[in-house]
N, C-alpha and C positions, 0 to 999 in steps of 0.2 A: 488419469488426468480428469476424468469426469467427476471422480470423488472429490478432487481438490477444487473443482469449480463449484461443487455443492458446498464444500466446507467454506469457501469464500462467501457464498450466499448467506450461510448461517452466521459467519463471523461478523458480518455487518450489523447483526441484531444484538451482539454482545457489546453494548455501548453504555458509556457513562456520560450524561450531558454535563457540559462545563457551564457554570453559572455566569455566562457573558451575554450581553444583549443579542448577539448573533446566534446564540444557542448551538455552538459546535459540540461534537461528541468525540470522546476518546473510545476507540473500538479495537477489536482484535483483528480487524480487516487488514491493516498494513502489516501485522505480524504474519498473517497467512500469505500475503503478497510476497514478503521476504522469503518465507519458506519455499514457495513455488519457484521464485527466481534463483534461489540457492540450490534447490533440489533437482530441477529439471534442466535439460539442455535448452538452449535459446529458443528453438522453434516450439518446443512443447510448453515452455514457460509462457511464451507470447500467446499461444493458442488457448491455454487454460484461462488466462486473464482476459483475453479477447472474448471468449465464449461467455464468461461471466458478465463482462461489460455489455455485450450485445443483448443478453437476456434482460439486463436492467434497462437499456435503451428501448427495447421493445415493450416494456411495461411490466415485466416481472419485478416484484418489489424486493430486489436483492441489494440495493444500495443502503447506506446508513439510515437507520430509523425507518426502514421500509420504503425508502425513496425509489423512484423509477422514472423512466422517460428521458428523452433527449434534453428536456429542460433542466433536469438535475445536473447533467454534464456541463451545461453552459451556465449554470447558476453559480453563486458565490463560492461554494465549497466543491464544485465540480472539478476544479483544477487539481485538487488532490487526487481525485479518482482518475482523471485523465493521465496523470503522471505514472500511474501503475503500469501502463504499457511501456513507458520509457524504462522503468525499473526492470520489467520483464526481459528487456533486451540488454541493458547495460550490465546488470549483475552477472548473468552467465558469461559475458565477455571478460569481465575483470576478475572473477573468482577463480578461474582456472578449472581444469577438469578433475584434478586430484585434490581431495580435501586437505586443506591446511587451515588449522584453527585461526591463526592470525590473519591470513589472507581473507578467509570467509567472514570473519568478524569485521574487518576493514571494509569489505564489499557491502556487508549489511548496513554499516554506518553510512557509507556513501549512498545506499538506497534510501535510507531515512532522510538524509540531507536533500536528495533530489526531490522526494515527495514533499517534505516540509517547506523547502525554499520555493520550488515552483508553485506549489499550492498557495503559499503566502502571497507570491507575486500575482497570481490569478485573483485571489481575494482582494488584493489592493486595487487591481484594475476594475474588477466588477463593482466594488463598493466605493470607488473614487477615494481611497484612503491614502494618507501619507505613508511613506515607507516605515516610519516609526510606529504609526498606528497599526499597520498591517503586521509588523513584527510582533507587537504586543498581543494582537488578537489572533494571528494565524500561525505564529511560530512558537512563541514562548510557552503557551499552554500545552503544546503537543510534544516538544522536543525531549524533555526529560524521560517521560515514559516510553517514547518511541525509541530512544537510544537503548533503554533496558530491553525492550522487545527485540531490537536488532541483535544485541549480544546473545540473548537466549536463543533466538532463531538460529544463529550461526553455530551454537554449541550442540544443538540437537539434530543437525543434519546427518551425522554418521548413522545413528540408529534408524532414522527415517529412511535413509538410502537402503538399508538392509530390508526394511519392510516393503518399500515401494519398488525397489529394484530399478531406480532411475539411473539413466546413463549407462 
């Protein structure tokens, strides 16, 4: 679990800035969030992501682009980060205990939708954007690659389970 909290920290640095005025980034972070939520039981999934989030809130630069602090969480893109805890709970509940490629892929896609939709709504509220502007700035740039990451994450769970011995 500690290794995955460390991997989460590193994955936030693997980012590509999107050329938009708000300077969002596409990262490996949500890919690792999906892996954690698909790999570990609910309690462990929640704890891994909570530990990572608390490190960031306490000032360790583990958020996207080296961000940290409580201000990051309540900032415009903090809604995406906050939803990671929701995904840590929802995915273990809907994926089932026994691996099924279709169910795990569907669960990962649900996780992406939770992150991108709730994050977009938070961005809309924080920046006083219309729904269409928030959709274009906070959903459209992220969803295509996030869906690819979701499908890949769901497919690599069986070999990861053998390595990690989760559940």
